N, CA, C and O atoms as a printed pandas DataFrame, in Angstrom:
     atom_number atom_name residue_name chain_id  residue_number  x_coord  y_coord  z_coord
0              1         N          MET        A               1   -4.883    1.291   19.470
1              2        CA          MET        A               1   -5.201   -0.198   19.533
2              3         C          MET        A               1   -4.758   -0.550   17.953
3              4         O          MET        A               1   -4.766    0.184   16.965
4              5         N          ALA        A               2   -4.371   -1.946   18.094
5              6        CA          ALA        A               2   -3.618   -2.528   17.016
6              7         C          ALA        A               2   -5.263   -2.821   16.189
7              8         O          ALA        A               2   -6.253   -3.192   16.819
8              9         N          SER        A               3   -5.251   -2.572   14.768
9             10        CA          SER        A               3   -6.392   -2.765   14.424
10            11         C          SER        A               3   -5.760   -3.093   12.505
11            12         O          SER        A               3   -6.591   -3.053   11.598
12            13         N          TYR        A               4   -4.664   -3.307   12.288
13            14        CA          TYR        A               4   -4.172   -3.723   11.080
14            15         C          TYR        A               4   -3.450   -4.960   10.911
15            16         O          TYR        A               4   -2.634   -5.241   11.789
16            17         N          ILE        A               5   -3.588   -5.680   10.025
17            18        CA          ILE        A               5   -2.304   -6.957    9.790
18            19         C          ILE        A               5   -2.069   -6.619    8.394
19            20         O          ILE        A               5   -2.915   -6.217    7.595
20            21         N          VAL        A               6   -0.633   -6.859    8.152
21            22        CA          VAL        A               6   -0.199   -6.995    6.826
22            23         C          VAL        A               6   -0.054   -8.355    6.484
23            24         O          VAL        A               6    0.300   -9.140    7.365
24            25         N          GLY        A               7   -0.271   -8.750    5.349
25            26        CA          GLY        A               7   -0.039  -10.104    5.044
26            27         C          GLY        A               7    0.816   -9.735    3.303
27            28         O          GLY        A               7    0.563   -8.967    2.374
28            29         N          ALA        A               8    1.943  -10.823    3.600
29            30        CA          ALA        A               8    2.718  -11.024    2.281
30            31         C          ALA        A               8    2.910  -12.274    1.761
31            32         O          ALA        A               8    3.404  -13.065    2.565
32            33         N          ASP        A               9    2.668  -12.717    0.634
33            34        CA          ASP        A               9    2.854  -14.176    0.169
34            35         C          ASP        A               9    4.007  -13.846   -0.963
35            36         O          ASP        A               9    3.895  -13.141   -1.966
36            37         N          VAL        A              10    5.247  -14.641   -0.442
37            38        CA          VAL        A              10    6.315  -14.674   -1.025
38            39         C          VAL        A              10    6.401  -15.784   -2.366
39            40         O          VAL        A              10    6.368  -16.912   -1.875
40            41         N          GLY        A              11    6.479  -15.852   -3.578
41            42        CA          GLY        A              11    5.922  -16.399   -4.629
42            43         C          GLY        A              11    7.468  -16.616   -5.331
43            44         O          GLY        A              11    8.277  -15.731   -5.055
44            45         N          ASP        A              12    7.856  -17.526   -6.058
45            46        CA          ASP        A              12    9.020  -17.920   -6.941
46            47         C          ASP        A              12    9.261  -16.607   -7.608
47            48         O          ASP        A              12   10.390  -16.135   -7.471
48            49         N          THR        A              13    8.219  -15.812   -8.439
49            50        CA          THR        A              13    8.395  -14.805   -9.196
50            51         C          THR        A              13    7.692  -13.426   -8.982
51            52         O          THR        A              13    7.897  -12.351   -9.547
52            53         N          THR        A              14    6.700  -13.807   -7.889
53            54        CA          THR        A              14    6.454  -12.213   -7.418
54            55         C          THR        A              14    5.707  -12.499   -6.021
55            56         O          THR        A              14    5.014  -13.458   -5.679
56            57         N          THR        A              15    6.122  -11.229   -5.271
57            58        CA          THR        A              15    5.395  -11.363   -3.882
58            59         C          THR        A              15    4.452  -10.462   -3.447
59            60         O          THR        A              15    4.839   -9.293   -3.456
60            61         N          LYS        A              16    3.326  -10.658   -3.067
61            62        CA          LYS        A              16    2.135   -9.798   -2.970
62            63         C          LYS        A              16    2.039   -9.391   -1.269
63            64         O          LYS        A              16    2.296  -10.041   -0.255
64            65         N          PHE        A              17    1.604   -8.172   -1.468
65            66        CA          PHE        A              17    1.482   -7.444   -0.025
66            67         C          PHE        A              17   -0.153   -7.133   -0.051
67            68         O          PHE        A              17   -0.881   -6.767   -0.973
68            69         N          GLY        A              18   -0.417   -7.419    1.293
69            70        CA          GLY        A              18   -1.923   -6.731    1.571
70            71         C          GLY        A              18   -1.938   -6.136    2.789
71            72         O          GLY        A              18   -1.176   -6.489    3.688
72            73         N          LEU        A              19   -2.811   -5.182    2.915
73            74        CA          LEU        A              19   -3.023   -4.374    4.049
74            75         C          LEU        A              19   -4.439   -4.997    4.675
75            76         O          LEU        A              19   -5.434   -5.071    3.954
76            77         N          LEU        A              20   -4.462   -5.379    5.876
77            78        CA          LEU        A              20   -5.968   -5.496    5.996
78            79         C          LEU        A              20   -6.551   -4.905    7.389
79            80         O          LEU        A              20   -5.743   -4.876    8.318
80            81         N          THR        A              21   -7.737   -4.476    7.613
81            82        CA          THR        A              21   -8.353   -3.975    8.793
82            83         C          THR        A              21   -8.429   -5.254    9.755
83            84         O          THR        A              21   -8.135   -6.387    9.373
84            85         N          ASN        A              22   -8.843   -4.948   10.999
85            86        CA          ASN        A              22   -9.459   -5.845   11.714
86            87         C          ASN        A              22  -10.385   -6.538   11.446
87            88         O          ASN        A              22  -10.241   -7.733   11.704
88            89         N          LYS        A              23  -11.319   -6.219   11.007
89            90        CA          LYS        A              23  -12.261   -6.824    9.981
90            91         C          LYS        A              23  -12.486   -7.411    8.792
91            92         O          LYS        A              23  -13.467   -7.734    8.124
92            93         N          GLY        A              24  -11.081   -7.473    8.690
93            94        CA          GLY        A              24  -11.105   -8.322    7.169
94            95         C          GLY        A              24  -10.820   -7.516    6.276
95            96         O          GLY        A              24  -10.113   -7.950    5.366
96            97         N          GLU        A              25  -11.198   -6.289    6.231
97            98        CA          GLU        A              25  -11.519   -5.537    4.731
98            99         C          GLU        A              25  -10.092   -5.085    4.165
99           100         O          GLU        A              25   -9.251   -4.643    4.948
100          101         N          CYS        A              26   -9.838   -5.197    2.841
101          102        CA          CYS        A              26   -8.660   -4.923    2.355
102          103         C          CYS        A              26   -8.306   -3.583    1.994
103          104         O          CYS        A              26   -8.996   -2.948    1.196
104          105         N          ARG        A              27   -7.330   -3.135    2.499
105          106        CA          ARG        A              27   -7.193   -1.351    2.243
106          107         C          ARG        A              27   -6.393   -1.000    1.521
107          108         O          ARG        A              27   -6.259    0.205    1.309
108          109         N          ASP        A              28   -5.479   -2.075    0.816
109          110        CA          ASP        A              28   -4.390   -2.266    0.053
110          111         C          ASP        A              28   -3.755   -3.361   -0.602
111          112         O          ASP        A              28   -3.599   -4.360    0.100
112          113         N          GLN        A              29   -3.375   -3.409   -1.707
113          114        CA          GLN        A              29   -2.636   -4.667   -1.976
114          115         C          GLN        A              29   -1.541   -3.933   -2.976
115          116         O          GLN        A              29   -1.885   -2.939   -3.616
116          117         N          ARG        A              30   -0.317   -4.428   -3.069
117          118        CA          ARG        A              30    0.644   -4.148   -3.902
118          119         C          ARG        A              30    1.521   -5.640   -4.227
119          120         O          ARG        A              30    1.563   -6.540   -3.388
120          121         N          LYS        A              31    2.263   -5.744   -5.691
121          122        CA          LYS        A              31    2.850   -6.881   -6.159
122          123         C          LYS        A              31    4.326   -6.372   -6.591
123          124         O          LYS        A              31    4.645   -5.502   -7.401
124          125         N          ILE        A              32    4.993   -7.081   -5.897
125          126        CA          ILE        A              32    6.834   -6.532   -6.673
126          127         C          ILE        A              32    7.548   -7.947   -7.131
127          128         O          ILE        A              32    7.269   -9.028   -6.614
128          129         N          PRO        A              33    8.480   -7.773   -8.145
129          130        CA          PRO        A              33    9.324   -9.000   -8.230
130          131         C          PRO        A              33    9.809   -9.910   -7.054
131          132         O          PRO        A              33   10.080   -9.282   -6.030
132          133         N          THR        A              34    9.946  -11.058   -7.008
133          134        CA          THR        A              34   10.371  -11.573   -6.149
134          135         C          THR        A              34   12.445  -11.798   -6.663
135          136         O          THR        A              34   12.945  -12.663   -7.382
136          137         N          ASP        A              35   12.982  -10.886   -6.082
137          138        CA          ASP        A              35   14.665  -10.876   -6.046
138          139         C          ASP        A              35   15.279  -12.116   -5.459
139          140         O          ASP        A              35   15.331  -12.325   -4.247
140          141         N          LYS        A              36   15.710  -12.871   -6.321
141          142        CA          LYS        A              36   16.560  -14.211   -5.927
142          143         C          LYS        A              36   18.228  -14.089   -6.147
143          144         O          LYS        A              36   19.115  -14.887   -5.846
144          145         N          GLU        A              37   18.312  -12.449   -6.950
145          146        CA          GLU        A              37   19.495  -12.637   -6.817
146          147         C          GLU        A              37   20.509  -12.963   -5.537
147          148         O          GLU        A              37   19.998  -13.129   -4.429
148          149         N          ASN        A              38   21.909  -13.049   -5.696
149          150        CA          ASN        A              38   22.668  -13.571   -4.464
150          151         C          ASN        A              38   22.081  -14.498   -3.699
151          152         O          ASN        A              38   22.107  -14.306   -2.483
152          153         N          GLY        A              39   21.526  -15.517   -4.141
153          154        CA          GLY        A              39   20.682  -16.065   -3.226
154          155         C          GLY        A              39   19.607  -15.675   -2.437
155          156         O          GLY        A              39   19.312  -16.204   -1.365
156          157         N          GLY        A              40   18.952  -14.642   -3.025
157          158        CA          GLY        A              40   17.745  -14.270   -2.039
158          159         C          GLY        A              40   17.803  -13.404   -1.048
159          160         O          GLY        A              40   16.818  -13.074   -0.386
160          161         N          ASN        A              41   19.307  -12.848   -0.825
161          162        CA          ASN        A              41   19.580  -12.431    0.388
162          163         C          ASN        A              41   19.218  -11.136    0.652
163          164         O          ASN        A              41   19.051  -10.650    1.770
164          165         N          GLY        A              42   19.078  -10.474   -0.635
165          166        CA          GLY        A              42   18.506   -8.855   -0.486
166          167         C          GLY        A              42   17.088   -8.736   -0.778
167          168         O          GLY        A              42   16.643   -7.646   -1.136
168          169         N          PHE        A              43   16.255   -9.863   -0.645
169          170        CA          PHE        A              43   15.076   -9.780   -1.124
170          171         C          PHE        A              43   14.415   -9.332    0.401
171          172         O          PHE        A              43   13.574   -8.434    0.384
172          173         N          PRO        A              44   14.711   -9.822    1.443
173          174        CA          PRO        A              44   14.181   -9.733    3.114
174          175         C          PRO        A              44   13.853   -8.041    2.875
175          176         O          PRO        A              44   12.737   -7.534    2.764
176          177         N          PRO        A              45   14.988   -7.451    2.840
177          178        CA          PRO        A              45   15.103   -5.709    3.189
178          179         C          PRO        A              45   13.665   -5.210    2.214
179          180         O          PRO        A              45   12.772   -4.477    2.639
180          181         N          GLN        A              46   13.732   -5.841    0.774
181          182        CA          GLN        A              46   12.632   -5.154   -0.030
182          183         C          GLN        A              46   11.524   -5.637    0.464
183          184         O          GLN        A              46   10.549   -5.100   -0.061
184          185         N          ILE        A              47   11.207   -6.561    1.388
185          186        CA          ILE        A              47    9.827   -7.241    1.772
186          187         C          ILE        A              47    9.535   -5.943    3.220
187          188         O          ILE        A              47    8.464   -5.418    3.521
188          189         N          ILE        A              48   10.905   -5.737    3.872
189          190        CA          ILE        A              48   10.253   -4.777    5.004
190          191         C          ILE        A              48   10.005   -3.398    4.242
191          192         O          ILE        A              48    8.952   -2.784    4.415
192          193         N          VAL        A              49   10.809   -3.021    3.561
193          194        CA          VAL        A              49   10.362   -1.725    2.864
194          195         C          VAL        A              49    8.814   -1.809    2.135
195          196         O          VAL        A              49    8.100   -0.811    2.231
196          197         N          GLY        A              50    8.469   -2.628    1.639
197          198        CA          GLY        A              50    6.985   -3.009    0.932
198          199         C          GLY        A              50    6.352   -2.843    1.999
199          200         O          GLY        A              50    5.449   -2.006    2.026
200          201         N          ILE        A              51    6.671   -3.598    3.129
201          202        CA          ILE        A              51    5.510   -3.342    4.347
202          203         C          ILE        A              51    5.436   -2.115    5.047
203          204         O          ILE        A              51    4.410   -1.753    5.623
204          205         N          GLU        A              52    6.495   -1.456    5.019
205          206        CA          GLU        A              52    6.760   -0.168    5.473
206          207         C          GLU        A              52    6.057    0.976    4.415
207          208         O          GLU        A              52    5.692    2.048    4.898
208          209         N          GLU        A              53    5.926    0.781    3.337
209          210        CA          GLU        A              53    5.455    1.504    2.228
210          211         C          GLU        A              53    3.882    1.598    2.537
211          212         O          GLU        A              53    3.092    2.537    2.632
212          213         N          ARG        A              54    3.785    0.226    2.649
213          214        CA          ARG        A              54    1.978   -0.068    3.009
214          215         C          ARG        A              54    1.356    0.848    3.910
215          216         O          ARG        A              54    0.384    1.568    3.683
216          217         N          LEU        A              55    2.112    0.726    5.092
217          218        CA          LEU        A              55    1.496    1.482    6.078
218          219         C          LEU        A              55    1.920    2.942    6.042
219          220         O          LEU        A              55    1.161    3.671    6.681
220          221         N          GLY        A              56    2.842    3.488    5.511
221          222        CA          GLY        A              56    3.294    5.131    5.072
222          223         C          GLY        A              56    1.901    5.415    4.293
223          224         O          GLY        A              56    1.160    6.318    4.682
224          225         N          LYS        A              57    1.601    4.663    3.253
225          226        CA          LYS        A              57    0.727    5.190    2.039
226          227         C          LYS        A              57   -0.532    5.635    2.571
227          228         O          LYS        A              57   -1.169    6.579    2.101
228          229         N          HIS        A              58   -1.066    4.574    4.081
229          230        CA          HIS        A              58   -2.362    5.009    4.276
230          231         C          HIS        A              58   -2.026    5.821    5.857
231          232         O          HIS        A              58   -3.057    5.980    6.511
232          233         N          GLY        A              59   -1.037    6.221    6.377
233          234        CA          GLY        A              59   -0.593    6.847    7.550
234          235         C          GLY        A              59   -1.055    6.022    8.796
235          236         O          GLY        A              59   -1.703    6.444    9.753
236          237         N          ILE        A              60   -0.663    4.971    8.617
237          238        CA          ILE        A              60   -0.520    3.921    9.982
238          239         C          ILE        A              60    0.916    3.411   10.402
239          240         O          ILE        A              60    1.955    3.106    9.815
240          241         N          SER        A              61    0.502    3.464   11.600
241          242        CA          SER        A              61    1.883    3.682   12.513
242          243         C          SER        A              61    2.304    2.110   12.881
243          244         O          SER        A              61    1.363    1.364   13.152
244          245         N          LYS        A              62    3.291    1.704   12.902
245          246        CA          LYS        A              62    3.588    0.230   13.576
246          247         C          LYS        A              62    2.770   -0.098   14.704
247          248         O          LYS        A              62    2.336   -1.244   14.817
248          249         N          ASN        A              63    2.474    0.932   15.689
249          250        CA          ASN        A              63    1.806    0.708   16.626
250          251         C          ASN        A              63    0.167    0.075   16.533
251          252         O          ASN        A              63   -0.315   -0.632   17.418
252          253         N          GLN        A              64   -0.474    0.435   15.429
253          254        CA          GLN        A              64   -1.517    0.295   14.983
254          255         C          GLN        A              64   -1.548   -1.058   14.336
255          256         O          GLN        A              64   -2.601   -1.498   13.875
256          257         N          LEU        A              65   -0.348   -1.776   14.287
257          258        CA          LEU        A              65   -0.264   -3.071   13.297
258          259         C          LEU        A              65   -0.136   -4.134   14.235
259          260         O          LEU        A              65    0.821   -4.366   14.974
260          261         N          PHE        A              66   -1.237   -4.769   14.117
261          262        CA          PHE        A              66   -1.665   -6.614   15.199
262          263         C          PHE        A              66   -0.121   -7.171   14.579
263          264         O          PHE        A              66    0.938   -7.064   15.198
264          265         N          SER        A              67   -0.231   -7.601   13.617
265          266        CA          SER        A              67    0.745   -8.483   13.034
266          267         C          SER        A              67    1.201   -8.395   11.848
267          268         O          SER        A              67    0.633   -7.582   11.119
268          269         N          VAL        A              68    2.339   -9.178   11.286
269          270        CA          VAL        A              68    2.629   -9.193    9.862
270          271         C          VAL        A              68    2.578  -10.677    9.838
271          272         O          VAL        A              68    3.292  -11.398   10.535
272          273         N          VAL        A              69    1.572  -11.134    8.880
273          274        CA          VAL        A              69    2.108  -12.583    8.358
274          275         C          VAL        A              69    2.590  -12.970    6.909
275          276         O          VAL        A              69    1.988  -12.517    5.936
276          277         N          VAL        A              70    3.509  -13.681    6.784
277          278        CA          VAL        A              70    4.252  -13.951    5.623
278          279         C          VAL        A              70    4.208  -15.687    5.341
279          280         O          VAL        A              70    4.583  -16.482    6.203
280          281         N          GLY        A              71    3.624  -16.161    3.829
281          282        CA          GLY        A              71    3.596  -17.257    3.173
282          283         C          GLY        A              71    4.860  -17.030    2.756
283          284         O          GLY        A              71    5.274  -15.907    2.468
284          285         N          VAL        A              72    5.820  -18.507    2.676
285          286        CA          VAL        A              72    6.854  -18.540    1.972
286          287         C          VAL        A              72    6.783  -19.694    1.141
287          288         O          VAL        A              72    5.789  -20.361    1.429
288          289         N          PRO        A              73    7.563  -20.255    0.080
289          290        CA          PRO        A              73    7.469  -21.265   -0.548
290          291         C          PRO        A              73    8.408  -22.142   -0.258
291          292         O          PRO        A              73    9.325  -22.258   -1.072
292          293         N          GLY        A              74    8.414  -22.850    0.783
293          294        CA          GLY        A              74    9.563  -23.792    1.513
294          295         C          GLY        A              74    8.877  -24.393    2.814
295          296         O          GLY        A              74    7.684  -24.320    3.108
296          297         N          CYS        A              75    9.872  -24.986    3.505
297          298        CA          CYS        A              75    9.884  -25.771    4.645
298          299         C          CYS        A              75   10.286  -24.521    5.750
299          300         O          CYS        A              75   11.042  -23.640    5.341
300          301         N          ILE        A              76    9.849  -24.466    6.941
301          302        CA          ILE        A              76   10.023  -23.914    7.876
302          303         C          ILE        A              76   10.354  -24.518    9.030
303          304         O          ILE        A              76    9.888  -25.650    9.157
304          305         N          ASP        A              77   11.155  -24.024   10.093
305          306        CA          ASP        A              77   11.423  -24.895   11.263
306          307         C          ASP        A              77   10.657  -24.435   12.428
307          308         O          ASP        A              77    9.645  -23.819   12.093
308          309         N          GLU        A              78   10.839  -24.550   13.749
309          310        CA          GLU        A              78   10.038  -24.427   14.906
310          311         C          GLU        A              78   10.087  -22.834   15.165
311          312         O          GLU        A              78    9.103  -22.203   15.552
312          313         N          TYR        A              79   11.177  -22.337   14.943
313          314        CA          TYR        A              79   11.714  -20.898   14.935
314          315         C          TYR        A              79   11.197  -20.358   13.644
315          316         O          TYR        A              79   11.960  -19.505   13.191
316          317         N          GLU        A              80   10.440  -20.518   13.114
317          318        CA          GLU        A              80    9.921  -19.894   11.894
318          319         C          GLU        A              80   11.149  -19.143   11.221
319          320         O          GLU        A              80   11.166  -17.940   10.959
320          321         N          ALA        A              81   12.251  -20.119   10.965
321          322        CA          ALA        A              81   13.474  -19.734   10.015
322          323         C          ALA        A              81   12.940  -20.688    8.665
323          324         O          ALA        A              81   12.255  -21.707    8.749
324          325         N          VAL        A              82   13.387  -20.140    7.585
325          326        CA          VAL        A              82   13.254  -20.861    6.460
326          327         C          VAL        A              82   14.297  -22.053    6.229
327          328         O          VAL        A              82   15.369  -21.740    5.711
328          329         N          VAL        A              83   14.151  -22.942    6.453
329          330        CA          VAL        A              83   15.075  -24.220    6.159
330          331         C          VAL        A              83   15.372  -24.563    4.885
331          332         O          VAL        A              83   16.420  -25.181    4.701
332          333         N          SER        A              84   14.684  -24.299    3.972
333          334        CA          SER        A              84   14.859  -24.780    2.576
334          335         C          SER        A              84   13.711  -24.007    1.776
335          336         O          SER        A              84   12.508  -24.200    1.951
336          337         N          ALA        A              85   14.313  -23.031    0.801
337          338        CA          ALA        A              85   13.406  -22.581   -0.192
338          339         C          ALA        A              85   13.867  -22.583   -1.525
339          340         O          ALA        A              85   13.757  -21.534   -2.158
340          341         N          PRO        A              86   14.398  -23.639   -2.100
341          342        CA          PRO        A              86   15.243  -23.648   -3.186
342          343         C          PRO        A              86   14.586  -22.775   -4.301
343          344         O          PRO        A              86   15.462  -22.462   -5.107
344          345         N          ASN        A              87   13.809  -22.452   -4.519
345          346        CA          ASN        A              87   13.519  -21.769   -5.850
346          347         C          ASN        A              87   13.543  -20.520   -5.677
347          348         O          ASN        A              87   13.434  -19.803   -6.671
348          349         N          ILE        A              88   13.715  -19.840   -4.168
349          350        CA          ILE        A              88   14.337  -18.354   -3.806
350          351         C          ILE        A              88   16.132  -18.382   -3.857
351          352         O          ILE        A              88   16.919  -17.560   -4.328
352          353         N          GLY        A              89   16.322  -19.461   -3.283
353          354        CA          GLY        A              89   17.451  -19.526   -2.763
354          355         C          GLY        A              89   18.076  -19.654   -1.018
355          356         O          GLY        A              89   19.230  -19.617   -0.593
356          357         N          TRP        A              90   17.117  -19.771   -0.498
357          358        CA          TRP        A              90   17.336  -19.600    0.948
358          359         C          TRP        A              90   17.244  -21.142    1.583
359          360         O          TRP        A              90   16.456  -22.025    1.243
360          361         N          GLY        A              91   18.161  -21.197    2.486
361          362        CA          GLY        A              91   18.202  -22.120    3.224
362          363         C          GLY        A              91   19.158  -21.787    4.275
363          364         O          GLY        A              91   20.229  -21.181    4.252
364          365         N          ASN        A              92   18.286  -22.509    5.475
365          366        CA          ASN        A              92   18.821  -21.919    6.853
366          367         C          ASN        A              92   18.641  -20.555    7.074
367          368         O          ASN        A              92   19.562  -20.104    7.755
368          369         N          TYR        A              93   17.832  -19.753    6.769
369          370        CA          TYR        A              93   17.816  -18.836    6.655
370          371         C          TYR        A              93   16.740  -17.960    7.958
371          372         O          TYR        A              93   15.598  -18.344    8.211
372          373         N          PRO        A              94   17.406  -16.766    8.645
373          374        CA          PRO        A              94   16.631  -16.517   10.171
374          375         C          PRO        A              94   15.392  -15.440    9.839
375          376         O          PRO        A              94   15.393  -14.323   10.356
376          377         N          PHE        A              95   14.432  -15.842    9.010
377          378        CA          PHE        A              95   13.656  -15.184    8.279
378          379         C          PHE        A              95   12.773  -14.254    9.133
379          380         O          PHE        A              95   12.526  -13.080    8.857
380          381         N          HIS        A              96   12.225  -15.097   10.461
381          382        CA          HIS        A              96   11.262  -14.243   11.145
382          383         C          HIS        A              96   11.829  -13.252   12.093
383          384         O          HIS        A              96   11.297  -12.186   12.402
384          385         N          SER        A              97   13.219  -13.814   12.621
385          386        CA          SER        A              97   14.661  -12.728   13.282
386          387         C          SER        A              97   14.495  -11.601   12.307
387          388         O          SER        A              97   13.929  -10.562   12.646
388          389         N          VAL        A              98   14.913  -11.761   11.261
389          390        CA          VAL        A              98   15.109  -10.492   10.189
390          391         C          VAL        A              98   13.678   -9.476   10.157
391          392         O          VAL        A              98   13.688   -8.246   10.196
392          393         N          LEU        A              99   12.571  -10.288   10.082
393          394        CA          LEU        A              99   11.449   -9.442    9.941
394          395         C          LEU        A              99   11.244   -8.865   11.503
395          396         O          LEU        A              99   11.537   -7.712   11.819
396          397         N          ALA        A             100   10.810   -9.645   12.224
397          398        CA          ALA        A             100   10.826   -8.931   13.848
398          399         C          ALA        A             100   11.549   -8.077   14.168
399          400         O          ALA        A             100   11.012   -7.046   14.572
400          401         N          GLY        A             101   13.056   -8.136   14.127
401          402        CA          GLY        A             101   13.734   -7.139   14.083
402          403         C          GLY        A             101   13.882   -5.982   13.831
403          404         O          GLY        A             101   14.292   -5.047   14.519
404          405         N          ALA        A             102   13.341   -6.084   12.229
405          406        CA          ALA        A             102   13.134   -4.637   11.801
406          407         C          ALA        A             102   11.906   -3.693   11.831
407          408         O          ALA        A             102   11.790   -2.474   11.702
408          409         N          LEU        A             103   10.887   -4.872   12.084
409          410        CA          LEU        A             103    9.465   -4.283   12.145
410          411         C          LEU        A             103    9.033   -4.066   13.671
411          412         O          LEU        A             103    8.161   -3.226   13.893
412          413         N          HIS        A             104    9.417   -4.552   14.394
413          414        CA          HIS        A             104    9.230   -4.438   15.778
414          415         C          HIS        A             104    7.481   -4.621   15.882
415          416         O          HIS        A             104    6.769   -3.692   16.262
416          417         N          VAL        A             105    6.942   -5.954   15.483
417          418        CA          VAL        A             105    5.841   -6.217   15.570
418          419         C          VAL        A             105    5.968   -7.686   15.709
419          420         O          VAL        A             105    6.930   -8.436   15.545
420          421         N          PRO        A             106    4.349   -7.961   16.166
421          422        CA          PRO        A             106    4.516   -9.738   16.165
422          423         C          PRO        A             106    4.411  -10.080   14.525
423          424         O          PRO        A             106    3.779   -9.435   13.689
424          425         N          VAL        A             107    5.298  -11.403   14.296
425          426        CA          VAL        A             107    5.616  -11.698   12.844
426          427         C          VAL        A             107    5.195  -13.165   12.915
427          428         O          VAL        A             107    5.484  -13.863   13.887
428          429         N          SER        A             108    4.487  -13.630   11.839
429          430        CA          SER        A             108    4.393  -15.370   12.002
430          431         C          SER        A             108    4.982  -15.584   10.078
431          432         O          SER        A             108    4.899  -14.895    9.061
432          433         N          ILE        A             109    5.458  -16.703   10.376
433          434        CA          ILE        A             109    5.740  -17.111    8.937
434          435         C          ILE        A             109    5.278  -18.425    8.911
435          436         O          ILE        A             109    5.171  -19.188    9.872
436          437         N          MET        A             110    4.956  -18.677    7.492
437          438        CA          MET        A             110    4.165  -19.892    7.253
438          439         C          MET        A             110    4.545  -20.472    5.922
439          440         O          MET        A             110    4.615  -19.728    4.943
440          441         N          THR        A             111    4.783  -21.689    5.831
441          442        CA          THR        A             111    4.957  -22.370    4.494
442          443         C          THR        A             111    3.565  -22.031    3.818
443          444         O          THR        A             111    2.541  -21.706    4.419
444          445         N          ARG        A             112    3.740  -22.181    2.331
445          446        CA          ARG        A             112    2.646  -22.323    1.603
446          447         C          ARG        A             112    2.666  -23.298    0.856
447          448         O          ARG        A             112    2.205  -23.138   -0.274
448          449         N          ILE        A             113    3.273  -24.787    1.287
449          450        CA          ILE        A             113    3.358  -25.992    0.611
450          451         C          ILE        A             113    2.093  -26.535    0.834
451          452         O          ILE        A             113    1.857  -26.725    2.027
452          453         N          LEU        A             114    1.161  -26.859    0.018
453          454        CA          LEU        A             114    0.175  -26.752   -0.020
454          455         C          LEU        A             114   -0.948  -26.366    0.747
455          456         O          LEU        A             114   -1.839  -27.114    1.152
456          457         N          GLY        A             115   -0.836  -25.038    0.932
457          458        CA          GLY        A             115   -1.559  -24.080    1.968
458          459         C          GLY        A             115   -1.103  -24.339    3.434
459          460         O          GLY        A             115   -1.208  -23.419    4.245
460          461         N          LEU        A             116   -0.542  -25.687    3.859
461          462        CA          LEU        A             116   -0.598  -25.681    5.407
462          463         C          LEU        A             116    0.802  -25.248    5.791
463          464         O          LEU        A             116    1.806  -25.133    5.087
464          465         N          ARG        A             117    0.590  -25.004    7.281
465          466        CA          ARG        A             117    1.850  -24.729    8.241
466          467         C          ARG        A             117    2.130  -26.172    8.707
467          468         O          ARG        A             117    1.241  -26.880    9.181
468          469         N          THR        A             118    3.388  -26.568    8.552
469          470        CA          THR        A             118    4.291  -27.428    9.312
470          471         C          THR        A             118    3.974  -27.843   10.358
471          472         O          THR        A             118    3.668  -26.960   11.160
472          473         N          ASN        A             119    3.894  -29.139   10.813
473          474        CA          ASN        A             119    3.809  -29.749   12.134
474          475         C          ASN        A             119    4.920  -29.698   13.171
475          476         O          ASN        A             119    5.625  -30.692   13.348
476          477         N          ILE        A             120    5.133  -28.400   13.973
477          478        CA          ILE        A             120    6.237  -27.889   14.455
478          479         C          ILE        A             120    6.942  -29.083   15.256
479          480         O          ILE        A             120    8.131  -29.379   15.132
480          481         N          GLY        A             121    5.992  -29.748   16.129
481          482        CA          GLY        A             121    6.825  -30.738   16.927
482          483         C          GLY        A             121    7.197  -31.974   16.545
483          484         O          GLY        A             121    7.722  -32.749   17.344
484          485         N          LYS        A             122    6.958  -32.294   15.251
485          486        CA          LYS        A             122    7.594  -33.360   14.296
486          487         C          LYS        A             122    8.724  -33.528   13.780
487          488         O          LYS        A             122    9.137  -32.496   13.250
488          489         N          PRO        A             123    9.580  -34.614   13.690
489          490        CA          PRO        A             123   10.844  -34.419   12.868
490          491         C          PRO        A             123   10.739  -34.235   11.678
491          492         O          PRO        A             123    9.885  -34.874   11.064
492          493         N          PRO        A             124   11.723  -33.146   10.884
493          494        CA          PRO        A             124   11.418  -32.959    9.542
494          495         C          PRO        A             124   11.074  -33.722    8.538
495          496         O          PRO        A             124   10.648  -33.155    7.532
496          497         N          GLU        A             125   11.179  -35.326    8.557
497          498        CA          GLU        A             125   11.151  -35.960    7.661
498          499         C          GLU        A             125    9.395  -36.399    7.887
499          500         O          GLU        A             125    8.639  -36.479    6.918
500          501         N          LYS        A             126    9.032  -36.603    9.028
501          502        CA          LYS        A             126    7.618  -36.776    9.397
502          503         C          LYS        A             126    6.872  -35.585    8.747
503          504         O          LYS        A             126    5.887  -35.897    8.078
504          505         N          ARG        A             127    7.176  -34.303    8.832
505          506        CA          ARG        A             127    6.583  -32.814    8.534
506          507         C          ARG        A             127    6.538  -33.292    7.128
507          508         O          ARG        A             127    5.384  -33.499    6.753
508          509         N          ILE        A             128    7.633  -33.571    6.069
509          510        CA          ILE        A             128    7.607  -33.494    4.990
510          511         C          ILE        A             128    6.824  -34.372    4.403
511          512         O          ILE        A             128    6.200  -34.036    3.396
512          513         N          ARG        A             129    6.738  -35.404    4.826
513          514        CA          ARG        A             129    5.896  -36.535    4.201
514          515         C          ARG        A             129    4.538  -36.339    4.666
515          516         O          ARG        A             129    3.764  -36.956    3.935
516          517         N          GLN        A             130    3.917  -35.684    5.655
517          518        CA          GLN        A             130    2.572  -35.550    5.979
518          519         C          GLN        A             130    1.923  -34.599    4.691
519          520         O          GLN        A             130    0.964  -34.805    3.947
520          521         N          LEU        A             131    2.810  -33.569    4.778
521          522        CA          LEU        A             131    2.472  -32.754    3.847
522          523         C          LEU        A             131    2.336  -33.258    2.117
523          524         O          LEU        A             131    1.393  -32.842    1.445
524          525         N          PHE        A             132    3.074  -33.908    1.701
525          526        CA          PHE        A             132    2.978  -34.527    0.713
526          527         C          PHE        A             132    2.228  -35.715    0.473
527          528         O          PHE        A             132    2.370  -36.179   -0.659
528          529         N          LEU        A             133    1.492  -36.306    1.220
529          530        CA          LEU        A             133    1.003  -37.746    1.070
530          531         C          LEU        A             133   -0.662  -37.437    1.580
531          532         O          LEU        A             133   -1.477  -38.358    1.619
């Protein structure tokens, strides 16, 4: 039975990981520097390793993982690809595909802009305007 959720908050300087039970109890947390070298291209593998380390530390298999939820400091599209995260160097990066393909669990990517998720069905200019007004 899937009974854990991993959350990751990708920031401009640090990325924080949390391992939560299905009851919302925090089992573990960790913080690593956000690697922005080479346009941030080497950082997604570090996120994958960070998630796998959190699971391994507690003897949790991926079968026990309900979902991975990641917040990014930028705009995402309807496919949860990062359209723009200039502080990290990402542009049109297929972040959801990379994580889901490596972890083989459900993954959700959310924008951290004002703590809101973008309105997927609207054109990009309306999504951005809504976030800032």
